[in-house]
Structures are given as structure tokens and as C-alpha cells.
mmCIF file of the N, C-alpha and C atoms, coordinates in Angstrom:
data_MODEL
# 
_entry.id   MODEL 
# 
loop_
_atom_site.group_PDB 
_atom_site.id 
_atom_site.type_symbol 
_atom_site.label_atom_id 
_atom_site.label_alt_id 
_atom_site.label_comp_id 
_atom_site.label_asym_id 
_atom_site.label_entity_id 
_atom_site.label_seq_id 
_atom_site.pdbx_PDB_ins_code 
_atom_site.Cartn_x 
_atom_site.Cartn_y 
_atom_site.Cartn_z 
_atom_site.occupancy 
_atom_site.B_iso_or_equiv 
_atom_site.pdbx_formal_charge 
_atom_site.auth_seq_id 
_atom_site.auth_comp_id 
_atom_site.auth_asym_id 
_atom_site.auth_atom_id 
_atom_site.pdbx_PDB_model_num 
ATOM 1   N N  . UNK A 1 1  ? -27.529 -12.489 21.496 1.00 0.00 ? 1  UNK A N  1 
ATOM 2   C CA . UNK A 1 1  ? -26.132 -12.630 21.130 1.00 0.00 ? 1  UNK A CA 1 
ATOM 3   C C  . UNK A 1 1  ? -25.738 -11.631 20.035 1.00 0.00 ? 1  UNK A C  1 
ATOM 4   N N  . UNK A 1 2  ? -26.678 -11.347 19.154 1.00 0.00 ? 2  UNK A N  1 
ATOM 5   C CA . UNK A 1 2  ? -26.389 -10.448 18.055 1.00 0.00 ? 2  UNK A CA 1 
ATOM 6   C C  . UNK A 1 2  ? -26.141 -9.021  18.539 1.00 0.00 ? 2  UNK A C  1 
ATOM 7   N N  . UNK A 1 3  ? -26.749 -8.627  19.650 1.00 0.00 ? 3  UNK A N  1 
ATOM 8   C CA . UNK A 1 3  ? -26.540 -7.279  20.180 1.00 0.00 ? 3  UNK A CA 1 
ATOM 9   C C  . UNK A 1 3  ? -25.094 -7.088  20.610 1.00 0.00 ? 3  UNK A C  1 
ATOM 10  N N  . UNK A 1 4  ? -24.478 -8.123  21.168 1.00 0.00 ? 4  UNK A N  1 
ATOM 11  C CA . UNK A 1 4  ? -23.075 -8.031  21.572 1.00 0.00 ? 4  UNK A CA 1 
ATOM 12  C C  . UNK A 1 4  ? -22.156 -7.876  20.360 1.00 0.00 ? 4  UNK A C  1 
ATOM 13  N N  . UNK A 1 5  ? -22.539 -8.499  19.271 1.00 0.00 ? 5  UNK A N  1 
ATOM 14  C CA . UNK A 1 5  ? -21.784 -8.364  18.026 1.00 0.00 ? 5  UNK A CA 1 
ATOM 15  C C  . UNK A 1 5  ? -21.771 -6.909  17.571 1.00 0.00 ? 5  UNK A C  1 
ATOM 16  N N  . UNK A 1 6  ? -22.919 -6.257  17.582 1.00 0.00 ? 6  UNK A N  1 
ATOM 17  C CA . UNK A 1 6  ? -23.016 -4.867  17.156 1.00 0.00 ? 6  UNK A CA 1 
ATOM 18  C C  . UNK A 1 6  ? -22.329 -3.922  18.139 1.00 0.00 ? 6  UNK A C  1 
ATOM 19  N N  . UNK A 1 7  ? -22.426 -4.231  19.420 1.00 0.00 ? 7  UNK A N  1 
ATOM 20  C CA . UNK A 1 7  ? -21.719 -3.420  20.417 1.00 0.00 ? 7  UNK A CA 1 
ATOM 21  C C  . UNK A 1 7  ? -20.217 -3.519  20.191 1.00 0.00 ? 7  UNK A C  1 
ATOM 22  N N  . UNK A 1 8  ? -19.744 -4.731  19.885 1.00 0.00 ? 8  UNK A N  1 
ATOM 23  C CA . UNK A 1 8  ? -18.320 -4.945  19.623 1.00 0.00 ? 8  UNK A CA 1 
ATOM 24  C C  . UNK A 1 8  ? -17.868 -4.158  18.386 1.00 0.00 ? 8  UNK A C  1 
ATOM 25  N N  . UNK A 1 9  ? -18.650 -4.180  17.344 1.00 0.00 ? 9  UNK A N  1 
ATOM 26  C CA . UNK A 1 9  ? -18.303 -3.456  16.112 1.00 0.00 ? 9  UNK A CA 1 
ATOM 27  C C  . UNK A 1 9  ? -18.259 -1.955  16.365 1.00 0.00 ? 9  UNK A C  1 
ATOM 28  N N  . UNK A 1 10 ? -19.227 -1.415  17.077 1.00 0.00 ? 10 UNK A N  1 
ATOM 29  C CA . UNK A 1 10 ? -19.247 0.018   17.365 1.00 0.00 ? 10 UNK A CA 1 
ATOM 30  C C  . UNK A 1 10 ? -18.066 0.395   18.257 1.00 0.00 ? 10 UNK A C  1 
ATOM 31  N N  . UNK A 1 11 ? -17.758 -0.426  19.246 1.00 0.00 ? 11 UNK A N  1 
ATOM 32  C CA . UNK A 1 11 ? -16.621 -0.148  20.135 1.00 0.00 ? 11 UNK A CA 1 
ATOM 33  C C  . UNK A 1 11 ? -15.306 -0.183  19.362 1.00 0.00 ? 11 UNK A C  1 
ATOM 34  N N  . UNK A 1 12 ? -15.141 -1.150  18.471 1.00 0.00 ? 12 UNK A N  1 
ATOM 35  C CA . UNK A 1 12 ? -13.918 -1.233  17.658 1.00 0.00 ? 12 UNK A CA 1 
ATOM 36  C C  . UNK A 1 12 ? -13.808 -0.040  16.713 1.00 0.00 ? 12 UNK A C  1 
ATOM 37  N N  . UNK A 1 13 ? -14.912 0.365   16.114 1.00 0.00 ? 13 UNK A N  1 
ATOM 38  C CA . UNK A 1 13 ? -14.893 1.516   15.212 1.00 0.00 ? 13 UNK A CA 1 
ATOM 39  C C  . UNK A 1 13 ? -14.531 2.785   15.984 1.00 0.00 ? 13 UNK A C  1 
ATOM 40  N N  . UNK A 1 14 ? -15.084 2.938   17.178 1.00 0.00 ? 14 UNK A N  1 
ATOM 41  C CA . UNK A 1 14 ? -14.759 4.108   17.999 1.00 0.00 ? 14 UNK A CA 1 
ATOM 42  C C  . UNK A 1 14 ? -13.286 4.091   18.406 1.00 0.00 ? 14 UNK A C  1 
ATOM 43  N N  . UNK A 1 15 ? -12.793 2.935   18.834 1.00 0.00 ? 15 UNK A N  1 
ATOM 44  C CA . UNK A 1 15 ? -11.390 2.829   19.239 1.00 0.00 ? 15 UNK A CA 1 
ATOM 45  C C  . UNK A 1 15 ? -10.464 3.110   18.058 1.00 0.00 ? 15 UNK A C  1 
ATOM 46  N N  . UNK A 1 16 ? -10.770 2.570   16.900 1.00 0.00 ? 16 UNK A N  1 
ATOM 47  C CA . UNK A 1 16 ? -9.935  2.800   15.713 1.00 0.00 ? 16 UNK A CA 1 
ATOM 48  C C  . UNK A 1 16 ? -9.954  4.269   15.312 1.00 0.00 ? 16 UNK A C  1 
ATOM 49  N N  . UNK A 1 17 ? -11.097 4.921   15.458 1.00 0.00 ? 17 UNK A N  1 
ATOM 50  C CA . UNK A 1 17 ? -11.165 6.334   15.086 1.00 0.00 ? 17 UNK A CA 1 
ATOM 51  C C  . UNK A 1 17 ? -10.318 7.185   16.031 1.00 0.00 ? 17 UNK A C  1 
ATOM 52  N N  . UNK A 1 18 ? -10.340 6.873   17.326 1.00 0.00 ? 18 UNK A N  1 
ATOM 53  C CA . UNK A 1 18 ? -9.535  7.635   18.286 1.00 0.00 ? 18 UNK A CA 1 
ATOM 54  C C  . UNK A 1 18 ? -8.048  7.384   18.039 1.00 0.00 ? 18 UNK A C  1 
ATOM 55  N N  . UNK A 1 19 ? -7.679  6.138   17.806 1.00 0.00 ? 19 UNK A N  1 
ATOM 56  C CA . UNK A 1 19 ? -6.270  5.814   17.531 1.00 0.00 ? 19 UNK A CA 1 
ATOM 57  C C  . UNK A 1 19 ? -5.794  6.477   16.245 1.00 0.00 ? 19 UNK A C  1 
ATOM 58  N N  . UNK A 1 20 ? -6.642  6.440   15.217 1.00 0.00 ? 20 UNK A N  1 
ATOM 59  C CA . UNK A 1 20 ? -6.271  7.063   13.937 1.00 0.00 ? 20 UNK A CA 1 
ATOM 60  C C  . UNK A 1 20 ? -6.075  8.564   14.116 1.00 0.00 ? 20 UNK A C  1 
ATOM 61  N N  . UNK A 1 21 ? -6.929  9.198   14.916 1.00 0.00 ? 21 UNK A N  1 
ATOM 62  C CA . UNK A 1 21 ? -6.781  10.633  15.158 1.00 0.00 ? 21 UNK A CA 1 
ATOM 63  C C  . UNK A 1 21 ? -5.463  10.934  15.857 1.00 0.00 ? 21 UNK A C  1 
ATOM 64  N N  . UNK A 1 22 ? -5.110  10.164  16.862 1.00 0.00 ? 22 UNK A N  1 
ATOM 65  C CA . UNK A 1 22 ? -3.869  10.393  17.599 1.00 0.00 ? 22 UNK A CA 1 
ATOM 66  C C  . UNK A 1 22 ? -2.633  10.156  16.731 1.00 0.00 ? 22 UNK A C  1 
ATOM 67  N N  . UNK A 1 23 ? -2.656  9.096   15.947 1.00 0.00 ? 23 UNK A N  1 
ATOM 68  C CA . UNK A 1 23 ? -1.521  8.795   15.071 1.00 0.00 ? 23 UNK A CA 1 
ATOM 69  C C  . UNK A 1 23 ? -1.379  9.882   14.009 1.00 0.00 ? 23 UNK A C  1 
ATOM 70  N N  . UNK A 1 24 ? -2.507  10.350  13.474 1.00 0.00 ? 24 UNK A N  1 
ATOM 71  C CA . UNK A 1 24 ? -2.465  11.419  12.469 1.00 0.00 ? 24 UNK A CA 1 
ATOM 72  C C  . UNK A 1 24 ? -1.869  12.693  13.049 1.00 0.00 ? 24 UNK A C  1 
ATOM 73  N N  . UNK A 1 25 ? -2.199  13.008  14.290 1.00 0.00 ? 25 UNK A N  1 
ATOM 74  C CA . UNK A 1 25 ? -1.605  14.183  14.935 1.00 0.00 ? 25 UNK A CA 1 
ATOM 75  C C  . UNK A 1 25 ? -0.098  14.027  15.041 1.00 0.00 ? 25 UNK A C  1 
ATOM 76  N N  . UNK A 1 26 ? 0.341   12.852  15.451 1.00 0.00 ? 26 UNK A N  1 
ATOM 77  C CA . UNK A 1 26 ? 1.773   12.612  15.600 1.00 0.00 ? 26 UNK A CA 1 
ATOM 78  C C  . UNK A 1 26 ? 2.519   12.689  14.276 1.00 0.00 ? 26 UNK A C  1 
ATOM 79  N N  . UNK A 1 27 ? 1.851   12.265  13.203 1.00 0.00 ? 27 UNK A N  1 
ATOM 80  C CA . UNK A 1 27 ? 2.494   12.260  11.896 1.00 0.00 ? 27 UNK A CA 1 
ATOM 81  C C  . UNK A 1 27 ? 2.309   13.565  11.132 1.00 0.00 ? 27 UNK A C  1 
ATOM 82  N N  . UNK A 1 28 ? 1.534   14.494  11.679 1.00 0.00 ? 28 UNK A N  1 
ATOM 83  C CA . UNK A 1 28 ? 1.357   15.791  11.031 1.00 0.00 ? 28 UNK A CA 1 
ATOM 84  C C  . UNK A 1 28 ? 0.261   15.820  9.982  1.00 0.00 ? 28 UNK A C  1 
ATOM 85  N N  . UNK A 1 29 ? -0.657  14.877  10.019 1.00 0.00 ? 29 UNK A N  1 
ATOM 86  C CA . UNK A 1 29 ? -1.764  14.842  9.061  1.00 0.00 ? 29 UNK A CA 1 
ATOM 87  C C  . UNK A 1 29 ? -3.019  15.446  9.689  1.00 0.00 ? 29 UNK A C  1 
ATOM 88  N N  . UNK A 1 30 ? -4.062  15.608  8.889  1.00 0.00 ? 30 UNK A N  1 
ATOM 89  C CA . UNK A 1 30 ? -5.332  16.156  9.347  1.00 0.00 ? 30 UNK A CA 1 
ATOM 90  C C  . UNK A 1 30 ? -6.000  15.150  10.290 1.00 0.00 ? 30 UNK A C  1 
ATOM 91  N N  . UNK A 1 31 ? -6.050  15.475  11.569 1.00 0.00 ? 31 UNK A N  1 
ATOM 92  C CA . UNK A 1 31 ? -6.543  14.519  12.558 1.00 0.00 ? 31 UNK A CA 1 
ATOM 93  C C  . UNK A 1 31 ? -8.050  14.298  12.457 1.00 0.00 ? 31 UNK A C  1 
ATOM 94  N N  . UNK A 1 32 ? -8.813  15.328  12.129 1.00 0.00 ? 32 UNK A N  1 
ATOM 95  C CA . UNK A 1 32 ? -10.281 15.167  12.027 1.00 0.00 ? 32 UNK A CA 1 
ATOM 96  C C  . UNK A 1 32 ? -10.651 14.272  10.846 1.00 0.00 ? 32 UNK A C  1 
ATOM 97  N N  . UNK A 1 33 ? -9.925  14.414  9.759  1.00 0.00 ? 33 UNK A N  1 
ATOM 98  C CA . UNK A 1 33 ? -10.179 13.570  8.592  1.00 0.00 ? 33 UNK A CA 1 
ATOM 99  C C  . UNK A 1 33 ? -9.921  12.104  8.938  1.00 0.00 ? 33 UNK A C  1 
ATOM 100 N N  . UNK A 1 34 ? -8.834  11.840  9.649  1.00 0.00 ? 34 UNK A N  1 
ATOM 101 C CA . UNK A 1 34 ? -8.508  10.469  10.010 1.00 0.00 ? 34 UNK A CA 1 
ATOM 102 C C  . UNK A 1 34 ? -9.426  9.937   11.107 1.00 0.00 ? 34 UNK A C  1 
ATOM 103 N N  . UNK A 1 35 ? -10.008 10.816  11.917 1.00 0.00 ? 35 UNK A N  1 
ATOM 104 C CA . UNK A 1 35 ? -11.003 10.386  12.894 1.00 0.00 ? 35 UNK A CA 1 
ATOM 105 C C  . UNK A 1 35 ? -12.206 9.790   12.174 1.00 0.00 ? 35 UNK A C  1 
ATOM 106 N N  . UNK A 1 36 ? -12.669 10.483  11.143 1.00 0.00 ? 36 UNK A N  1 
ATOM 107 C CA . UNK A 1 36 ? -13.823 9.998   10.369 1.00 0.00 ? 36 UNK A CA 1 
ATOM 108 C C  . UNK A 1 36 ? -13.465 8.728   9.600  1.00 0.00 ? 36 UNK A C  1 
ATOM 109 N N  . UNK A 1 37 ? -12.282 8.717   8.979  1.00 0.00 ? 37 UNK A N  1 
ATOM 110 C CA . UNK A 1 37 ? -11.868 7.517   8.245  1.00 0.00 ? 37 UNK A CA 1 
ATOM 111 C C  . UNK A 1 37 ? -11.721 6.316   9.175  1.00 0.00 ? 37 UNK A C  1 
ATOM 112 N N  . UNK A 1 38 ? -11.203 6.541   10.376 1.00 0.00 ? 38 UNK A N  1 
ATOM 113 C CA . UNK A 1 38 ? -11.083 5.464   11.346 1.00 0.00 ? 38 UNK A CA 1 
ATOM 114 C C  . UNK A 1 38 ? -12.440 4.941   11.781 1.00 0.00 ? 38 UNK A C  1 
ATOM 115 N N  . UNK A 1 39 ? -13.411 5.839   11.897 1.00 0.00 ? 39 UNK A N  1 
ATOM 116 C CA . UNK A 1 39 ? -14.757 5.431   12.275 1.00 0.00 ? 39 UNK A CA 1 
ATOM 117 C C  . UNK A 1 39 ? -15.420 4.621   11.163 1.00 0.00 ? 39 UNK A C  1 
ATOM 118 N N  . UNK A 1 40 ? -15.198 5.036   9.915  1.00 0.00 ? 40 UNK A N  1 
ATOM 119 C CA . UNK A 1 40 ? -15.835 4.351   8.788  1.00 0.00 ? 40 UNK A CA 1 
ATOM 120 C C  . UNK A 1 40 ? -15.150 3.040   8.410  1.00 0.00 ? 40 UNK A C  1 
ATOM 121 N N  . UNK A 1 41 ? -13.818 3.021   8.433  1.00 0.00 ? 41 UNK A N  1 
ATOM 122 C CA . UNK A 1 41 ? -13.089 1.871   7.918  1.00 0.00 ? 41 UNK A CA 1 
ATOM 123 C C  . UNK A 1 41 ? -12.366 1.042   8.983  1.00 0.00 ? 41 UNK A C  1 
ATOM 124 N N  . UNK A 1 42 ? -12.324 1.532   10.211 1.00 0.00 ? 42 UNK A N  1 
ATOM 125 C CA . UNK A 1 42 ? -11.757 0.769   11.315 1.00 0.00 ? 42 UNK A CA 1 
ATOM 126 C C  . UNK A 1 42 ? -10.288 0.434   11.142 1.00 0.00 ? 42 UNK A C  1 
ATOM 127 N N  . UNK A 1 43 ? -9.936  -0.836  11.315 1.00 0.00 ? 43 UNK A N  1 
ATOM 128 C CA . UNK A 1 43 ? -8.529  -1.244  11.243 1.00 0.00 ? 43 UNK A CA 1 
ATOM 129 C C  . UNK A 1 43 ? -7.881  -0.985  9.879  1.00 0.00 ? 43 UNK A C  1 
ATOM 130 N N  . UNK A 1 44 ? -8.659  -0.955  8.829  1.00 0.00 ? 44 UNK A N  1 
ATOM 131 C CA . UNK A 1 44 ? -8.116  -0.678  7.497  1.00 0.00 ? 44 UNK A CA 1 
ATOM 132 C C  . UNK A 1 44 ? -7.552  0.746   7.454  1.00 0.00 ? 44 UNK A C  1 
ATOM 133 N N  . UNK A 1 45 ? -8.236  1.682   8.096  1.00 0.00 ? 45 UNK A N  1 
ATOM 134 C CA . UNK A 1 45 ? -7.741  3.057   8.158  1.00 0.00 ? 45 UNK A CA 1 
ATOM 135 C C  . UNK A 1 45 ? -6.450  3.133   8.960  1.00 0.00 ? 45 UNK A C  1 
ATOM 136 N N  . UNK A 1 46 ? -6.345  2.344   10.020 1.00 0.00 ? 46 UNK A N  1 
ATOM 137 C CA . UNK A 1 46 ? -5.115  2.329   10.809 1.00 0.00 ? 46 UNK A CA 1 
ATOM 138 C C  . UNK A 1 46 ? -3.941  1.794   9.990  1.00 0.00 ? 46 UNK A C  1 
ATOM 139 N N  . UNK A 1 47 ? -4.199  0.767   9.212  1.00 0.00 ? 47 UNK A N  1 
ATOM 140 C CA . UNK A 1 47 ? -3.137  0.205   8.357  1.00 0.00 ? 47 UNK A CA 1 
ATOM 141 C C  . UNK A 1 47 ? -2.730  1.230   7.298  1.00 0.00 ? 47 UNK A C  1 
ATOM 142 N N  . UNK A 1 48 ? -3.704  1.905   6.706  1.00 0.00 ? 48 UNK A N  1 
ATOM 143 C CA . UNK A 1 48 ? -3.400  2.928   5.696  1.00 0.00 ? 48 UNK A CA 1 
ATOM 144 C C  . UNK A 1 48 ? -2.609  4.067   6.314  1.00 0.00 ? 48 UNK A C  1 
ATOM 145 N N  . UNK A 1 49 ? -2.979  4.479   7.504  1.00 0.00 ? 49 UNK A N  1 
ATOM 146 C CA . UNK A 1 49 ? -2.276  5.573   8.170  1.00 0.00 ? 49 UNK A CA 1 
ATOM 147 C C  . UNK A 1 49 ? -0.855  5.163   8.541  1.00 0.00 ? 49 UNK A C  1 
ATOM 148 N N  . UNK A 1 50 ? -0.671  3.918   8.891  1.00 0.00 ? 50 UNK A N  1 
ATOM 149 C CA . UNK A 1 50 ? 0.683   3.434   9.198  1.00 0.00 ? 50 UNK A CA 1 
ATOM 150 C C  . UNK A 1 50 ? 1.565   3.482   7.956  1.00 0.00 ? 50 UNK A C  1 
ATOM 151 N N  . UNK A 1 51 ? 0.969   3.316   6.786  1.00 0.00 ? 51 UNK A N  1 
ATOM 152 C CA . UNK A 1 51 ? 1.736   3.343   5.543  1.00 0.00 ? 51 UNK A CA 1 
ATOM 153 C C  . UNK A 1 51 ? 2.033   4.768   5.077  1.00 0.00 ? 51 UNK A C  1 
ATOM 154 N N  . UNK A 1 52 ? 1.277   5.756   5.567  1.00 0.00 ? 52 UNK A N  1 
ATOM 155 C CA . UNK A 1 52 ? 1.504   7.144   5.171  1.00 0.00 ? 52 UNK A CA 1 
ATOM 156 C C  . UNK A 1 52 ? 2.809   7.648   5.766  1.00 0.00 ? 52 UNK A C  1 
ATOM 157 N N  . UNK A 1 53 ? 3.497   8.540   5.061  1.00 0.00 ? 53 UNK A N  1 
ATOM 158 C CA . UNK A 1 53 ? 4.763   9.072   5.587  1.00 0.00 ? 53 UNK A CA 1 
ATOM 159 C C  . UNK A 1 53 ? 4.530   10.015  6.760  1.00 0.00 ? 53 UNK A C  1 
ATOM 160 N N  . UNK A 1 54 ? 5.535   10.117  7.578  1.00 0.00 ? 54 UNK A N  1 
ATOM 161 C CA . UNK A 1 54 ? 5.516   11.027  8.717  1.00 0.00 ? 54 UNK A CA 1 
ATOM 162 C C  . UNK A 1 54 ? 5.940   12.408  8.224  1.00 0.00 ? 54 UNK A C  1 
ATOM 163 N N  . UNK A 1 55 ? 4.995   13.344  8.146  1.00 0.00 ? 55 UNK A N  1 
ATOM 164 C CA . UNK A 1 55 ? 5.294   14.671  7.606  1.00 0.00 ? 55 UNK A CA 1 
ATOM 165 C C  . UNK A 1 55 ? 6.243   15.451  8.504  1.00 0.00 ? 55 UNK A C  1 
ATOM 166 N N  . UNK A 1 56 ? 6.132   15.258  9.813  1.00 0.00 ? 56 UNK A N  1 
ATOM 167 C CA . UNK A 1 56 ? 7.029   15.948  10.738 1.00 0.00 ? 56 UNK A CA 1 
ATOM 168 C C  . UNK A 1 56 ? 8.465   15.469  10.543 1.00 0.00 ? 56 UNK A C  1 
ATOM 169 N N  . UNK A 1 57 ? 8.640   14.166  10.359 1.00 0.00 ? 57 UNK A N  1 
ATOM 170 C CA . UNK A 1 57 ? 9.974   13.603  10.150 1.00 0.00 ? 57 UNK A CA 1 
ATOM 171 C C  . UNK A 1 57 ? 10.557  14.083  8.819  1.00 0.00 ? 57 UNK A C  1 
ATOM 172 N N  . UNK A 1 58 ? 9.730   14.150  7.796  1.00 0.00 ? 58 UNK A N  1 
ATOM 173 C CA . UNK A 1 58 ? 10.206  14.629  6.500  1.00 0.00 ? 58 UNK A CA 1 
ATOM 174 C C  . UNK A 1 58 ? 10.650  16.081  6.570  1.00 0.00 ? 58 UNK A C  1 
ATOM 175 N N  . UNK A 1 59 ? 9.898   16.896  7.322  1.00 0.00 ? 59 UNK A N  1 
ATOM 176 C CA . UNK A 1 59 ? 10.273  18.305  7.481  1.00 0.00 ? 59 UNK A CA 1 
ATOM 177 C C  . UNK A 1 59 ? 11.625  18.401  8.184  1.00 0.00 ? 59 UNK A C  1 
ATOM 178 N N  . UNK A 1 60 ? 11.806  17.596  9.209  1.00 0.00 ? 60 UNK A N  1 
ATOM 179 C CA . UNK A 1 60 ? 13.076  17.584  9.929  1.00 0.00 ? 60 UNK A CA 1 
ATOM 180 C C  . UNK A 1 60 ? 14.217  17.131  9.005  1.00 0.00 ? 60 UNK A C  1 
ATOM 181 N N  . UNK A 1 61 ? 13.967  16.119  8.180  1.00 0.00 ? 61 UNK A N  1 
ATOM 182 C CA . UNK A 1 61 ? 14.990  15.635  7.245  1.00 0.00 ? 61 UNK A CA 1 
ATOM 183 C C  . UNK A 1 61 ? 15.351  16.710  6.230  1.00 0.00 ? 61 UNK A C  1 
ATOM 184 N N  . UNK A 1 62 ? 14.337  17.434  5.728  1.00 0.00 ? 62 UNK A N  1 
ATOM 185 C CA . UNK A 1 62 ? 14.608  18.505  4.767  1.00 0.00 ? 62 UNK A CA 1 
ATOM 186 C C  . UNK A 1 62 ? 15.431  19.617  5.405  1.00 0.00 ? 62 UNK A C  1 
ATOM 187 N N  . UNK A 1 63 ? 15.073  19.975  6.632  1.00 0.00 ? 63 UNK A N  1 
ATOM 188 C CA . UNK A 1 63 ? 15.823  21.018  7.333  1.00 0.00 ? 63 UNK A CA 1 
ATOM 189 C C  . UNK A 1 63 ? 17.259  20.581  7.583  1.00 0.00 ? 63 UNK A C  1 
ATOM 190 N N  . UNK A 1 64 ? 17.441  19.324  7.983  1.00 0.00 ? 64 UNK A N  1 
ATOM 191 C CA . UNK A 1 64 ? 18.788  18.807  8.231  1.00 0.00 ? 64 UNK A CA 1 
ATOM 192 C C  . UNK A 1 64 ? 19.608  18.785  6.952  1.00 0.00 ? 64 UNK A C  1 
ATOM 193 N N  . UNK A 1 65 ? 18.985  18.368  5.857  1.00 0.00 ? 65 UNK A N  1 
ATOM 194 C CA . UNK A 1 65 ? 19.687  18.332  4.580  1.00 0.00 ? 65 UNK A CA 1 
ATOM 195 C C  . UNK A 1 65 ? 20.081  19.743  4.144  1.00 0.00 ? 65 UNK A C  1 
ATOM 196 N N  . UNK A 1 66 ? 19.210  20.705  4.385  1.00 0.00 ? 66 UNK A N  1 
ATOM 197 C CA . UNK A 1 66 ? 19.526  22.088  4.024  1.00 0.00 ? 66 UNK A CA 1 
ATOM 198 C C  . UNK A 1 66 ? 20.693  22.597  4.863  1.00 0.00 ? 66 UNK A C  1 
ATOM 199 N N  . UNK A 1 67 ? 20.694  22.253  6.145  1.00 0.00 ? 67 UNK A N  1 
ATOM 200 C CA . UNK A 1 67 ? 21.797  22.672  7.009  1.00 0.00 ? 67 UNK A CA 1 
ATOM 201 C C  . UNK A 1 67 ? 23.104  22.032  6.561  1.00 0.00 ? 67 UNK A C  1 
ATOM 202 N N  . UNK A 1 68 ? 23.063  20.751  6.215  1.00 0.00 ? 68 UNK A N  1 
ATOM 203 C CA . UNK A 1 68 ? 24.272  20.064  5.750  1.00 0.00 ? 68 UNK A CA 1 
ATOM 204 C C  . UNK A 1 68 ? 24.773  20.667  4.446  1.00 0.00 ? 68 UNK A C  1 
ATOM 205 N N  . UNK A 1 69 ? 23.853  21.042  3.590  1.00 0.00 ? 69 UNK A N  1 
ATOM 206 C CA . UNK A 1 69 ? 24.237  21.672  2.334  1.00 0.00 ? 69 UNK A CA 1 
ATOM 207 C C  . UNK A 1 69 ? 24.919  23.004  2.604  1.00 0.00 ? 69 UNK A C  1 
ATOM 208 N N  . UNK A 1 70 ? 24.395  23.759  3.550  1.00 0.00 ? 70 UNK A N  1 
ATOM 209 C CA . UNK A 1 70 ? 25.018  25.038  3.895  1.00 0.00 ? 70 UNK A CA 1 
ATOM 210 C C  . UNK A 1 70 ? 26.403  24.825  4.483  1.00 0.00 ? 70 UNK A C  1 
ATOM 211 N N  . UNK A 1 71 ? 26.521  23.810  5.314  1.00 0.00 ? 71 UNK A N  1 
ATOM 212 C CA . UNK A 1 71 ? 27.826  23.514  5.906  1.00 0.00 ? 71 UNK A CA 1 
ATOM 213 C C  . UNK A 1 71 ? 28.812  23.112  4.819  1.00 0.00 ? 71 UNK A C  1 
ATOM 214 N N  . UNK A 1 72 ? 28.367  22.284  3.882  1.00 0.00 ? 72 UNK A N  1 
ATOM 215 C CA . UNK A 1 72 ? 29.226  21.849  2.787  1.00 0.00 ? 72 UNK A CA 1 
ATOM 216 C C  . UNK A 1 72 ? 29.653  23.054  1.952  1.00 0.00 ? 72 UNK A C  1 
ATOM 217 N N  . UNK A 1 73 ? 28.729  23.965  1.695  1.00 0.00 ? 73 UNK A N  1 
ATOM 218 C CA . UNK A 1 73 ? 29.057  25.161  0.920  1.00 0.00 ? 73 UNK A CA 1 
ATOM 219 C C  . UNK A 1 73 ? 30.086  26.014  1.654  1.00 0.00 ? 73 UNK A C  1 
ATOM 220 N N  . UNK A 1 74 ? 29.948  26.117  2.974  1.00 0.00 ? 74 UNK A N  1 
ATOM 221 C CA . UNK A 1 74 ? 30.915  26.891  3.762  1.00 0.00 ? 74 UNK A CA 1 
ATOM 222 C C  . UNK A 1 74 ? 32.294  26.244  3.713  1.00 0.00 ? 74 UNK A C  1 
ATOM 223 N N  . UNK A 1 75 ? 32.367  24.930  3.792  1.00 0.00 ? 75 UNK A N  1 
ATOM 224 C CA . UNK A 1 75 ? 33.650  24.220  3.739  1.00 0.00 ? 75 UNK A CA 1 
ATOM 225 C C  . UNK A 1 75 ? 34.284  24.400  2.369  1.00 0.00 ? 75 UNK A C  1 
ATOM 226 N N  . UNK A 1 76 ? 33.472  24.295  1.312  1.00 0.00 ? 76 UNK A N  1 
ATOM 227 C CA . UNK A 1 76 ? 33.995  24.506  -0.044 1.00 0.00 ? 76 UNK A CA 1 
ATOM 228 C C  . UNK A 1 76 ? 34.532  25.928  -0.207 1.00 0.00 ? 76 UNK A C  1 
ATOM 229 N N  . UNK A 1 77 ? 33.833  26.902  0.349  1.00 0.00 ? 77 UNK A N  1 
ATOM 230 C CA . UNK A 1 77 ? 34.286  28.300  0.263  1.00 0.00 ? 77 UNK A CA 1 
ATOM 231 C C  . UNK A 1 77 ? 35.593  28.476  1.032  1.00 0.00 ? 77 UNK A C  1 
ATOM 232 N N  . UNK A 1 78 ? 35.713  27.817  2.177  1.00 0.00 ? 78 UNK A N  1 
ATOM 233 C CA . UNK A 1 78 ? 36.929  27.929  2.957  1.00 0.00 ? 78 UNK A CA 1 
ATOM 234 C C  . UNK A 1 78 ? 38.111  27.291  2.206  1.00 0.00 ? 78 UNK A C  1 
ATOM 235 N N  . UNK A 1 79 ? 37.854  26.159  1.539  1.00 0.00 ? 79 UNK A N  1 
ATOM 236 C CA . UNK A 1 79 ? 38.918  25.491  0.776  1.00 0.00 ? 79 UNK A CA 1 
ATOM 237 C C  . UNK A 1 79 ? 39.369  26.355  -0.391 1.00 0.00 ? 79 UNK A C  1 
ATOM 238 N N  . UNK A 1 80 ? 38.434  27.000  -1.057 1.00 0.00 ? 80 UNK A N  1 
ATOM 239 C CA . UNK A 1 80 ? 38.789  27.860  -2.175 1.00 0.00 ? 80 UNK A CA 1 
ATOM 240 C C  . UNK A 1 80 ? 39.582  29.069  -1.700 1.00 0.00 ? 80 UNK A C  1 
ATOM 241 N N  . UNK A 1 81 ? 39.273  29.553  -0.513 1.00 0.00 ? 81 UNK A N  1 
ATOM 242 C CA . UNK A 1 81 ? 39.983  30.701  0.028  1.00 0.00 ? 81 UNK A CA 1 
ATOM 243 C C  . UNK A 1 81 ? 41.421  30.368  0.404  1.00 0.00 ? 81 UNK A C  1 
ATOM 244 N N  . UNK A 1 82 ? 41.690  29.120  0.793  1.00 0.00 ? 82 UNK A N  1 
ATOM 245 C CA . UNK A 1 82 ? 43.054  28.709  1.179  1.00 0.00 ? 82 UNK A CA 1 
ATOM 246 C C  . UNK A 1 82 ? 43.928  28.491  -0.036 1.00 0.00 ? 82 UNK A C  1 
ATOM 247 N N  . UNK A 1 83 ? 43.315  28.096  -1.136 1.00 0.00 ? 83 UNK A N  1 
ATOM 248 C CA . UNK A 1 83 ? 44.120  27.777  -2.348 1.00 0.00 ? 83 UNK A CA 1 
ATOM 249 C C  . UNK A 1 83 ? 44.623  28.983  -3.021 1.00 0.00 ? 83 UNK A C  1 
# 
């Protein structure tokens, strides 16, 4: 019975490491680092990775904010030109 326990633990660690690697890729983090962390810490690594920010989303937000700032600057320049 104890052998099944160890097989279950190894299978869960492997599954968590693969999931952590895939999630890290999607979020823009180092996937190999999270593969190892998922293997060592299992579900705890998945929870930690879920709490980490999405770097791709942040980059998109920064780019959008920069574009909005440029648009605002253009509108302000146009208003000053009309006055």
C-alpha cells in the first residue's frame, strides 16, 4: 500500500511541475525555474504562481497607458492651438 502512496506523490509533483511551467509561460515568467519549483513544492508552487502578477498583462497595461497619455497630450495641444 505504501508504494501507491509514493507513486501518487511523484505523479502529483510531476503534474504540478508541468502545470507550473505552462502557467509561468503564459504569465511571462521563467518557465524552467517554475518547473523545478513545481516539482519541489507541488501545489504550494501553483498557489504562489497564481499570486504572482501577469507580466504580459502589465506590459500591455503600460503600453496602453502610454498610448492614452500620448492621445491626451495631442488633445491638449489641439485645444491650445484653437484658443
